[in-house]
C-alpha positions in Angstrom: 127.4 -202.3 -253.7 126.9 -200.0 -256.6 123.9 -198.4 -254.9 125.9 -197.7 -251.8 128.7 -196.0 -253.8 126.1 -193.9 -255.6 124.5 -192.7 -252.4 127.9 -191.9 -250.9 128.9 -189.9 -254.0 125.6 -187.9 -253.9 126.1 -187.0 -250.2 129.7 -185.9 -250.8 128.5 -183.7 -253.8 125.8 -182.0 -251.7 128.2 -181.4 -248.8 130.8 -179.8 -251.1 128.1 -177.7 -252.7 126.8 -176.5 -249.3 130.2 -175.5 -248.1 131.0 -173.6 -251.3 127.6 -171.9 -251.6 127.9 -168.2 -252.4 126.8 -165.7 -249.7 125.3 -162.2 -250.1 127.6 -159.2 -249.7 127.7 -157.0 -246.7 124.3 -155.4 -246.0 124.0 -151.9 -247.4 124.3 -148.8 -245.3 121.0 -147.0 -244.9 121.3 -143.2 -244.2 120.4 -142.3 -240.7 119.5 -145.9 -239.8 121.1 -149.1 -238.4 120.2 -152.8 -238.6 117.6 -153.6 -236.0 118.8 -155.7 -233.0 115.4 -157.4 -233.2 115.8 -158.3 -236.9 115.0 -161.9 -237.6 118.5 -162.4 -238.9 121.6 -161.0 -237.3 124.7 -162.7 -238.5 127.9 -162.3 -240.3 127.0 -164.2 -243.5 123.7 -163.9 -245.4 122.3 -166.1 -248.2 119.7 -165.6 -250.9 116.3 -165.0 -249.5 117.4 -163.5 -246.2 115.7 -160.3 -245.0 117.0 -157.7 -242.6 115.1 -154.8 -240.9 116.5 -151.4 -240.2 115.6 -148.9 -237.5 116.1 -145.2 -237.6 118.8 -143.5 -235.4 117.7 -141.3 -232.5 116.0 -138.1 -233.8 114.9 -139.8 -237.1 111.6 -141.5 -238.0 110.3 -143.6 -240.9 106.6 -143.8 -241.9 107.1 -147.3 -243.1 109.2 -150.3 -242.1 112.6 -150.4 -243.9 113.4 -153.9 -245.0 116.0 -155.3 -247.4 116.0 -158.8 -249.0 119.0 -160.6 -250.6 117.9 -161.8 -254.1 120.3 -163.1 -256.6 123.1 -162.1 -254.2 122.0 -158.5 -254.4 120.3 -156.5 -251.6 117.1 -154.7 -252.6 114.7 -152.5 -250.7 111.3 -154.0 -250.3 109.4 -150.8 -250.1 109.9 -147.1 -250.5 110.9 -145.8 -247.0 113.6 -143.6 -245.5 114.6 -142.1 -242.2 113.8 -138.4 -241.9 114.3 -136.0 -239.0 111.6 -136.1 -236.3 109.5 -133.0 -236.0 108.7 -131.2 -232.7 105.4 -129.6 -232.0 105.4 -125.8 -232.6 107.1 -124.2 -229.6 105.0 -122.3 -227.1 104.9 -118.5 -227.1 105.8 -116.5 -223.9 104.0 -113.4 -222.5 105.8 -110.2 -223.6 108.3 -112.0 -225.8 108.8 -114.1 -229.0 111.2 -116.6 -230.5 113.3 -116.8 -233.6 114.9 -119.9 -235.2 118.7 -119.6 -235.0 119.7 -123.1 -236.1 118.0 -125.4 -238.6 114.8 -125.0 -240.7 111.4 -125.6 -239.3 110.9 -127.5 -236.0 113.0 -130.6 -236.7 115.4 -132.4 -234.3 118.5 -130.2 -233.9 116.7 -126.9 -234.6 117.3 -124.3 -231.9 115.2 -121.3 -231.1 116.1 -118.2 -229.0 113.5 -116.2 -227.0 113.7 -112.4 -226.8 111.6 -109.9 -224.9 109.5 -107.1 -226.4 110.5 -103.5 -225.9 110.0 -102.5 -222.3 110.6 -106.0 -220.9 113.7 -107.8 -219.8 114.8 -111.5 -219.8 114.7 -112.9 -216.3 115.7 -116.5 -217.1 119.4 -117.5 -217.4 118.5 -120.1 -220.1 116.5 -118.6 -222.9 117.2 -121.1 -225.8 115.4 -124.3 -226.6 116.4 -127.1 -228.9 114.2 -129.7 -230.6 115.3 -133.1 -229.2 114.0 -136.6 -230.1 111.8 -136.4 -227.0 110.6 -132.8 -227.7 111.7 -129.3 -226.8 114.3 -129.1 -224.0 114.6 -126.5 -221.2 111.8 -124.5 -219.6 110.0 -121.5 -221.1 111.9 -118.3 -220.1 110.2 -115.4 -218.5 110.1 -111.7 -219.5 109.3 -109.1 -216.9 108.8 -105.3 -217.1 111.9 -103.2 -217.4 112.0 -100.6 -214.6 114.4 -98.0 -213.3 115.4 -97.9 -209.6 114.9 -94.6 -207.8 117.8 -92.4 -208.8 120.5 -91.5 -206.3 121.4 -87.9 -207.1 123.9 -86.3 -204.6 123.3 -82.7 -203.5 119.8 -82.7 -205.1 116.2 -83.1 -204.2 113.5 -84.9 -206.3 110.5 -82.6 -206.7 108.3 -85.2 -208.6 106.4 -87.9 -206.7 109.0 -90.4 -205.4 108.7 -94.1 -205.9 111.0 -97.1 -205.4 110.6 -98.2 -209.1 109.7 -96.4 -212.3 108.3 -97.8 -215.5 110.0 -97.2 -218.9 109.4 -93.7 -220.2 108.7 -92.3 -216.7 110.0 -88.8 -216.1 111.1 -87.2 -212.9 112.4 -83.7 -212.0 115.0 -82.8 -209.5 116.6 -79.6 -208.3 120.1 -79.1 -207.0 120.6 -77.9 -203.4 121.4 -74.3 -202.6 125.0 -73.6 -203.4 125.0 -76.1 -206.3 124.4 -75.7 -210.0 122.6 -75.9 -212.4 119.9 -74.0 -210.7 117.0 -74.8 -213.0 114.9 -78.0 -212.8 116.4 -81.1 -214.4 114.2 -83.7 -216.0 115.4 -87.3 -216.5 113.7 -90.2 -218.3 113.8 -94.0 -217.7 114.8 -95.7 -221.0 114.3 -99.2 -222.4 117.6 -100.4 -220.8 116.4 -99.5 -217.3 118.7 -96.5 -217.1 118.1 -92.8 -216.5 119.0 -90.5 -219.4 119.8 -86.8 -219.4 121.0 -87.0 -215.9 123.2 -84.1 -214.7 125.4 -83.8 -211.6 124.9 -81.0 -209.1 128.2 -79.2 -208.8 129.2 -76.8 -206.0 129.3 -73.2 -207.0 132.7 -71.6 -206.9 133.2 -69.5 -203.7 129.8 -70.4 -202.2 129.1 -72.3 -199.0 127.0 -75.5 -199.1 124.0 -75.3 -196.8 125.0 -77.7 -194.0 122.9 -80.5 -192.7 121.8 -79.8 -189.2 120.7 -82.7 -186.9 117.9 -81.9 -184.4 117.3 -78.5 -185.9 116.4 -76.5 -189.0 118.2 -73.8 -191.1 116.8 -70.7 -192.6 118.4 -69.6 -195.9 116.3 -67.8 -198.5 118.8 -67.8 -201.3 122.0 -69.9 -201.9 124.1 -66.9 -202.6 123.4 -65.3 -199.1 126.5 -65.0 -196.9 124.7 -65.8 -193.6 122.3 -68.5 -192.4 120.2 -68.6 -189.3 119.3 -71.8 -187.5 117.2 -73.0 -184.6 116.9 -76.3 -182.7 114.1 -78.8 -182.0 112.5 -79.2 -178.6 114.9 -80.6 -176.1 117.9 -79.1 -177.9 119.6 -75.7 -178.0 122.3 -74.0 -180.0 125.9 -74.3 -179.0 125.8 -70.7 -177.8 122.7 -71.3 -175.7 120.6 -68.8 -177.6 117.3 -69.4 -179.2 118.8 -68.6 -182.7 122.2 -69.3 -184.0 124.0 -67.6 -187.0 126.9 -68.6 -189.2 128.7 -66.6 -192.0 130.2 -67.8 -195.2 133.8 -66.7 -195.7 135.7 -68.0 -198.8 133.6 -71.1 -199.0 133.7 -71.9 -195.3 131.2 -71.3 -192.5 132.4 -69.2 -189.5 130.6 -71.4 -187.0 129.4 -74.9 -187.9 125.7 -75.0 -186.9 125.0 -77.7 -184.2 122.2 -78.5 -181.7 123.0 -79.9 -178.3 120.7 -81.4 -175.6 118.9 -78.7 -173.6 117.6 -80.9 -170.7 118.3 -84.2 -169.1 116.6 -86.9 -171.0 116.8 -88.8 -174.3 116.2 -87.8 -177.9 115.0 -90.0 -180.7 114.8 -93.7 -179.7 117.1 -96.1 -181.7 115.9 -97.2 -185.1 115.1 -100.8 -185.6 115.0 -102.3 -189.1 111.6 -103.6 -190.1 110.0 -102.3 -187.0 107.5 -99.6 -186.0 107.2 -97.7 -182.7 103.6 -98.0 -181.7 103.7 -95.7 -178.7 103.1 -92.0 -179.2 106.2 -90.4 -180.8 107.9 -87.5 -179.1 110.9 -85.2 -179.9 112.3 -85.5 -176.4 111.9 -88.2 -173.7 112.4 -87.7 -170.0 114.2 -90.2 -167.9 111.9 -93.2 -167.1 109.8 -92.8 -170.2 109.7 -95.6 -172.7 108.7 -96.6 -176.3 107.2 -99.9 -177.6 108.3 -101.6 -180.8 106.4 -103.9 -183.1 107.9 -105.9 -186.1 106.4 -105.7 -189.5 104.5 -108.6 -191.0 106.7 -111.7 -191.7 109.3 -110.6 -189.1 109.7 -111.8 -185.5 110.9 -109.7 -182.6 114.0 -110.8 -180.7 114.6 -109.1 -177.4 112.4 -106.8 -175.2 109.9 -104.7 -177.2 109.8 -102.1 -174.4 112.8 -99.8 -174.4 113.3 -97.2 -171.7 115.2 -93.9 -171.4 117.9 -93.7 -168.6 120.6 -91.2 -167.7 122.9 -93.6 -169.6 120.7 -93.5 -172.7 118.3 -95.9 -174.2 118.0 -99.6 -173.3 119.3 -102.0 -175.9 116.8 -102.1 -178.8 115.3 -105.4 -180.0 115.8 -106.9 -183.4 113.3 -108.0 -186.1 114.5 -111.2 -187.6 113.2 -111.8 -191.1 111.2 -114.8 -192.0 110.7 -113.4 -195.5 112.3 -115.5 -198.2 115.2 -114.2 -200.3 115.4 -115.0 -204.0 115.8 -118.7 -204.7 119.4 -119.9 -205.0 120.8 -120.3 -208.5 122.5 -123.5 -209.7 125.3 -123.9 -212.3 124.1 -125.2 -215.7 120.5 -125.0 -214.7 117.6 -122.7 -213.6 114.6 -122.7 -211.3 110.9 -122.7 -212.1 108.6 -120.8 -209.8 106.0 -123.2 -208.3 104.4 -121.0 -205.6 104.3 -117.4 -204.3 103.0 -115.7 -201.2 102.4 -112.0 -201.3 104.6 -111.8 -204.5 107.4 -113.5 -202.6 108.7 -116.8 -204.1 108.3 -119.6 -201.6 108.6 -122.8 -203.7 110.5 -123.7 -206.8 111.6 -126.7 -208.8 114.9 -127.0 -210.7 115.9 -128.2 -214.2 119.2 -128.5 -216.0 120.4 -127.6 -219.5 120.3 -130.1 -222.3 122.1 -133.4 -221.5 122.8 -132.3 -217.9 120.8 -134.2 -215.1 119.9 -133.3 -211.6 121.9 -135.1 -208.9 118.9 -135.2 -206.6 115.5 -135.9 -208.1 113.4 -133.9 -205.6 110.1 -132.5 -206.8 110.1 -129.2 -204.9 112.4 -126.9 -202.9 110.9 -124.7 -200.3 111.7 -121.6 -198.2 111.0 -121.9 -194.5 111.7 -119.1 -192.0 113.7 -117.2 -194.6 116.0 -120.2 -195.4 115.9 -122.2 -198.7 116.3 -125.9 -199.0 119.8 -126.8 -200.3 119.4 -126.7 -204.1 120.5 -129.7 -206.3 123.5 -129.9 -208.6 123.5 -130.5 -212.4 125.7 -133.4 -213.3 127.7 -132.9 -216.5 127.3 -135.1 -219.6 130.2 -137.0 -221.2 131.4 -135.8 -224.5 132.5 -138.4 -227.1 135.3 -136.8 -229.1 136.6 -137.9 -232.5 139.6 -139.4 -230.7 137.4 -141.6 -228.6 135.4 -142.8 -231.6 138.6 -143.7 -233.4 140.3 -145.4 -230.5 137.3 -147.6 -229.6 135.9 -148.0 -233.1 132.5 -146.7 -232.0 129.4 -145.6 -233.9 128.6 -141.9 -233.3 125.8 -141.0 -230.9 123.3 -138.1 -231.1 125.0 -134.7 -230.6 128.1 -136.6 -229.3 126.9 -136.4 -225.7 125.9 -139.0 -223.2 124.0 -138.2 -220.0 125.3 -139.0 -216.6 123.9 -142.4 -215.4 124.4 -144.6 -212.3 123.9 -147.6 -214.6 126.1 -149.0 -217.3 125.6 -147.8 -220.9 126.0 -149.5 -224.2 128.1 -148.0 -227.0 127.7 -149.6 -230.4 130.6 -150.6 -232.5 130.9 -148.9 -235.9 130.0 -151.0 -238.9 132.3 -153.9 -239.6 133.6 -154.2 -236.0 132.6 -156.1 -232.9 133.9 -156.7 -229.4 135.4 -160.1 -230.1 134.8 -163.2 -228.1 132.4 -166.1 -228.7 129.3 -163.9 -228.6 130.7 -161.4 -231.1 128.8 -158.6 -229.4 128.4 -155.4 -231.5 128.6 -153.1 -228.5 130.8 -152.4 -225.5 129.8 -151.2 -222.0 130.9 -148.1 -220.2 129.9 -145.5 -217.6 129.3 -141.8 -217.6 129.8 -140.1 -214.2 129.5 -136.3 -214.0 131.4 -135.6 -217.2 133.9 -138.5 -216.9 133.5 -141.4 -219.3 134.9 -144.9 -218.8 134.8 -147.6 -221.5 135.7 -151.1 -220.4 136.5 -152.7 -223.7 137.3 -151.7 -227.3 135.5 -152.8 -230.5 138.8 -154.4 -231.5 137.8 -157.2 -233.9 137.1 -156.5 -237.5 134.4 -158.6 -239.3 135.6 -160.8 -242.2 132.9 -161.4 -244.8 132.8 -163.9 -247.6 
């Protein structure tokens, strides 16, 4: 009997001691880290001898495993280790440009670089910044191309230098004002590094003088802009309005006495209609008799629509054909993204791919977009990320995420509760689920239950 009582007393003592056993305090916060979900122990209360592992947050890395052990009811680090910012590989250089660091030091996560072009080159890419992310540098390498000046449009003047469609930086051209305009001396202009012509002067009409008129189907003889009279003659198939071989006009108070003009001399047609992107391959003439014809041929990459043979009648020329372009226009731009050239043909872009800015994602994951018969495939859209504001963190008791942005996703996402909170219920989950759809975030539940330790 006494033995039974002694056994019962010992069992009661052990039970009471187990229920009143001290527990370790709340695990310590480790800078830039969180307790691993795969840690051998994940519970509310810890006792002497328990160990927990930590993992670094996104964008941070540790060379050694971070482990804490509870000993004598105090948490102690098992080895020297810490979470430091991840480092990106040195960013790539670009032809005719360079980069500078505008945010951060070195090439660590969060650092941002900006690319600029050398003198004489201009930035062609809409996105020219790159940021070091946990997965590496974002965005594509930008492109720098030569700065050029377009051929200048100078009213009432003639360019006397060799004419081109584009001019390199520092190119110089000379032009002279038409008779009756000033200044009379040659004017020289220069293409600068901004792609603009400098030292340009307007040609202004001289007071009291008459501008040499433009005469269609003829030519004017005027040896000096201050002369009061001009003589003109007409091309073959045309005659002056008076019917004479030569016509004359006199300048009176800034006006010509007779406006020079050339009219048809015989029955027939003059120049055939001009067709964009086409050439007339039959022998050219200044005048065409009734019944004669011309033949058109489209330039390369264009297709003729209509009859390429056009005849002259007493009512004029037949309807001219058209040359419809199969040449590709520049690729379409997309909002919050840019294109990457994948293929060219004769310097014309024919195939591209698209990418979005940081945290934006393409709505359509298509590898290439091509131009066919002058028409581009419909480009994709960049879907917006969701921004987690301080108000959202506070309302839902959430742990901050990298850069406070979440990418669009067709699947549910997990948002972890801040330390000391969970989502309640039997499982006591330390995260809640939500969705991010093109910039709109939806969180299904709050982290609304506070942990009670001790």
